[in-house]
C-alpha positions in Angstrom: 0.0 0.0 0.0 1.4 3.4 -1.0 1.8 6.3 1.4 -1.1 8.1 -0.3 -3.4 5.1 0.2 -2.3 4.8 3.8 -3.0 8.5 4.4 -6.4 8.2 2.7 -7.3 5.3 4.9 -6.3 7.2 8.0 -8.3 10.2 7.1 -11.4 8.0 6.4 -11.0 6.3 9.8 -10.7 9.7 11.5 -13.8 11.0 9.8 -15.8 7.9 10.6 -14.7 8.2 14.3 -15.8 11.9 14.3 -19.2 11.0 12.8 -19.7 8.3 15.4 -18.8 10.6 18.2 -21.2 13.3 16.9 -24.0 10.8 16.4 -23.6 9.5 20.0 -24.2 13.0 21.3 -27.3 13.6 19.2 -30.6 12.8 21.0 -34.2 13.3 20.0 -36.2 16.3 20.9 -38.6 15.3 23.7 -41.3 17.6 22.2 -41.2 16.7 18.5 -38.7 13.9 18.0 -36.4 15.8 15.7 -32.6 15.5 16.2 -31.4 17.6 19.1 -27.7 18.4 19.6 -28.2 18.9 23.4 -26.8 22.5 23.5 -29.9 24.1 25.0 -31.1 24.3 28.6 -34.1 22.1 27.7 -34.0 18.7 25.9 -35.6 20.1 22.8 -34.4 20.9 19.3 -33.6 24.4 18.1 -36.9 24.8 16.3 -39.0 24.0 19.4 -36.7 26.1 21.6 -37.1 29.2 19.5 -40.9 28.7 19.4 -41.4 28.9 23.2 -43.5 32.0 24.0 -41.8 33.0 27.2 -43.4 35.7 29.4 -40.8 38.3 30.0 -42.9 41.4 31.0 -45.8 41.3 33.3 -48.6 43.9 33.2 -50.8 42.6 36.1 -48.8 42.5 39.3 -51.3 40.2 40.9 -51.8 37.3 38.4 -48.7 37.8 36.2 -50.7 38.4 33.0 -48.7 39.8 30.1 -51.7 41.9 28.9 -54.6 43.8 30.3 -56.3 41.7 33.0 -60.1 42.0 33.7 -60.2 39.0 36.1 -58.2 40.5 39.0 -60.2 43.8 39.0 -63.5 42.0 39.4 -62.5 39.4 41.9 -64.1 40.3 45.2 -61.6 38.5 47.5 -58.1 37.4 46.5 -56.4 35.0 48.8 -53.2 34.4 46.9 -50.4 37.0 47.0 -49.4 36.8 43.4 -49.0 34.4 40.4 -46.4 34.1 37.7 -46.4 31.9 34.6 -43.6 30.8 32.4 -45.2 30.9 28.9 -48.2 32.2 27.0 -50.7 29.4 26.3 -50.7 29.4 22.5 -51.5 26.6 20.1 -48.0 25.0 20.3 -48.0 25.0 24.1 -51.5 23.6 24.1 -50.2 20.7 21.9 -47.3 20.1 24.3 -49.6 20.0 27.3 -52.1 17.7 25.5 -49.3 15.3 24.7 -48.1 15.3 28.3 -51.4 15.5 30.2 -53.8 13.5 28.1 -51.8 11.3 25.8 -49.4 9.9 28.4 -46.1 11.4 27.1 -44.7 11.7 30.6 -41.2 12.4 29.3 -42.4 16.0 28.7 -42.1 16.6 32.4 -38.4 17.1 31.7 -39.3 20.0 29.4 -42.3 21.6 31.1 -41.0 21.2 34.7 -37.7 23.1 34.2 -39.6 25.8 32.4 -41.2 26.7 35.8 -37.9 28.0 36.9 -38.5 31.1 34.7 -41.8 31.8 36.6 -40.1 31.2 39.9 -37.6 34.0 39.1 -40.4 36.3 37.9 -41.7 36.3 41.4 -38.6 38.2 42.4 -39.6 41.2 40.5 -42.7 43.4 40.0 -44.3 44.2 36.6 -41.7 45.0 33.9 -38.8 44.3 36.2 -40.0 46.6 39.0 -39.9 46.3 42.7 -38.3 43.2 44.3 -40.9 41.0 45.9 -38.4 39.9 48.5 -37.3 36.6 49.9 -39.0 35.1 53.0 -37.3 33.1 55.8 -38.6 29.8 54.5 -40.0 28.6 51.1 -41.9 25.5 50.2 -43.3 24.1 47.0 -46.7 22.4 46.8 -49.2 21.6 44.0 -52.9 21.5 43.1 -54.2 18.0 44.0 -56.3 15.8 41.7 -59.4 13.9 42.7 -59.1 10.1 43.0 -61.2 9.7 39.9 -59.1 12.0 37.8 -55.9 10.4 39.1 -57.2 7.0 38.1 -58.1 8.2 34.6 -54.7 9.9 34.0 -52.4 7.7 36.1 -50.4 10.7 37.4 -50.8 14.3 38.7 -49.1 16.6 36.2 -48.9 19.4 38.8 -47.2 17.1 41.3 -44.6 16.1 38.6 -43.9 19.7 37.6 -43.5 20.6 41.3 -41.0 17.8 41.7 -39.0 19.1 38.8 -39.0 22.6 40.2 -38.0 21.3 43.7 -35.1 19.5 42.1 -33.8 22.6 40.5 -34.3 25.0 43.4 -33.6 22.7 46.3 -36.9 23.7 48.0 -38.9 21.0 49.8 -42.0 19.7 48.0 -44.9 19.0 50.2 -48.5 17.7 49.5 -50.2 20.4 51.5 -53.7 20.1 50.0 -56.4 17.4 49.6 -59.2 17.4 47.2 -62.4 16.7 49.1 -64.6 15.9 46.1 -64.4 15.4 42.3 -65.3 18.2 39.9 -65.7 18.3 36.2 -63.0 19.7 34.0 -62.7 23.4 34.7 -61.6 24.2 31.1 -65.2 23.6 29.9 -66.7 26.1 32.3 -67.2 29.8 32.5 -65.8 32.0 35.3 -68.9 31.9 37.6 -69.3 28.2 37.1 -65.7 27.7 38.2 -66.2 29.8 41.3 -69.3 27.9 42.3 -67.8 24.5 41.5 -64.6 25.0 43.5 -65.9 26.4 46.7 -64.8 24.2 49.6 -63.2 21.6 47.4 -59.7 21.9 48.9 -58.6 21.1 52.4 -55.3 21.1 54.3 -53.3 17.8 54.6 -52.6 17.7 58.3 -49.3 15.8 58.2 -47.5 17.9 55.6 -49.0 21.1 57.1 -47.3 20.5 60.4 -43.9 21.1 58.9 -45.0 24.4 57.4 -46.7 25.4 60.7 -43.4 24.9 62.5 -41.6 27.2 60.0 -44.3 29.8 60.4 -43.4 30.1 64.1 -39.8 30.9 63.1 -40.5 33.6 60.5 -42.0 34.6 57.2 -43.1 31.6 55.1 -44.0 31.4 51.4 -45.6 28.5 49.6 -45.3 28.2 45.8 -48.4 26.4 44.5 -47.8 24.6 41.2 -50.4 24.1 38.4 -50.2 23.6 34.7 -52.4 26.4 33.4 -53.7 29.6 35.0 -57.0 30.7 33.4 -59.1 32.8 35.7 -57.2 32.1 38.9 -60.2 30.4 40.6 -58.3 27.2 41.4 -55.3 29.0 42.8 -57.6 31.3 44.9 -59.5 28.4 46.4 -56.3 26.6 47.2 -54.8 29.7 48.8 -58.0 30.2 50.9 -57.7 26.6 52.3 -54.1 27.2 53.2 -54.5 30.7 54.7 -57.5 29.8 56.8 -55.1 27.7 58.9 -51.6 28.9 58.3 -50.1 32.5 58.4 -48.2 32.4 55.2 -47.8 33.8 51.7 -49.2 31.8 48.8 -47.7 32.4 45.4 -48.9 30.6 42.3 -46.5 29.2 39.7 -48.2 28.0 36.6 -46.5 26.7 33.4 -48.8 28.6 31.1 -51.0 31.7 31.2 
């Protein structure tokens, strides 16, 4: 074999090795299945990453809405302190949630869960980057519970899974602070007044988990971040906050994936 042939063989071997190494680092996008080079903060491809409609500026200091908010102005009593959401609920985000929540693609928790970290940081500032909301002495994460019937249908609680992901990233304790006392129909099919009537008294405190928070309340200011997938009118968050604040002297802040 001549020197030229040997050199050509060496170059081909080098290129094949480089291709194999590159291929081993390529994974599929969790959202759409396209090739993903793994260079982004989420396990998604470039196209999906660039399509995420992050909420960067907040117009309503209470609910975290990115546009004019009619709901907070007409709510007679607000129990939660404030809510922040990671993304706008557009058609693509609706599709992601549908795959995760209704079609059993639980791997999407690795995408949606870490996205909540953005909403968590939004709690540190007021509308459009204004006044600092401040940090309390103790912080906990909890989530909106499902009824036994809904859990049996779905096989998991998406809010609980998202809370676990956020707890892993922040290092905050995740506690099951609330119980659902009765089953309700899907809130997405109801109007605002129907939601209010349907949710009254549906949440109660879980005594065992609440004792840990109660002990922290005796030591200083406590904040609980309550996790849900979508904030629509705020009725669910408000009723959860009412159940918590009836017993415990704490702040309740909502963190929802989408708004």
